[in-house]
C-alpha positions, 0 to 999 in steps of 0.5 A, spaced: 130 756 568 132 752 562 128 746 559 132 746 553 136 740 552 144 742 550 144 739 543 137 743 542 140 749 544 146 747 539 142 746 534 137 753 535 144 757 535 146 754 528 140 756 525 140 763 527 147 763 526 145 762 519 142 768 518 145 775 516 147 780 521 141 785 518 136 778 519 138 777 526 137 785 528 131 784 524 128 779 529 131 783 535 127 789 533 121 785 532 121 782 538 122 788 542 116 792 538 112 785 540 115 787 547 113 794 547 106 793 544 104 788 550 107 792 555 103 798 552 096 794 552 098 792 559 098 799 562 093 802 558 088 796 561 091 799 568 088 806 566 094 810 564 094 815 558 098 820 555 104 823 558 104 818 564 103 812 560 110 814 556 112 815 563 111 808 565 114 805 559 120 809 559 120 806 567 119 799 565 124 799 559 130 803 562 128 801 570 134 797 571 139 801 567 139 807 571 140 809 579 133 811 581 136 818 582 138 819 575 131 815 573 127 821 578 132 827 574 131 823 567 123 823 568 123 830 570 126 833 565 122 829 559 115 828 562 114 834 568 113 840 564 116 844 570 122 841 569 
């Protein structure tokens, strides 16, 4: 869904592009950190803790970047003490 007019989208983009590259990177980092805080709070509310919490954060963050087989292999290597 996009309810922003093309004129306002162009204005917003122009404002963003006036910032330095470092400022834009910092903004992206801040947004990622906030999303991770929200995700962590949601998972903790569901009862995840410790290694399982870290695994769920990993899966939510990277689920669309790997095949299910690759995710399974990565998770076993990172989170399963038996390897």
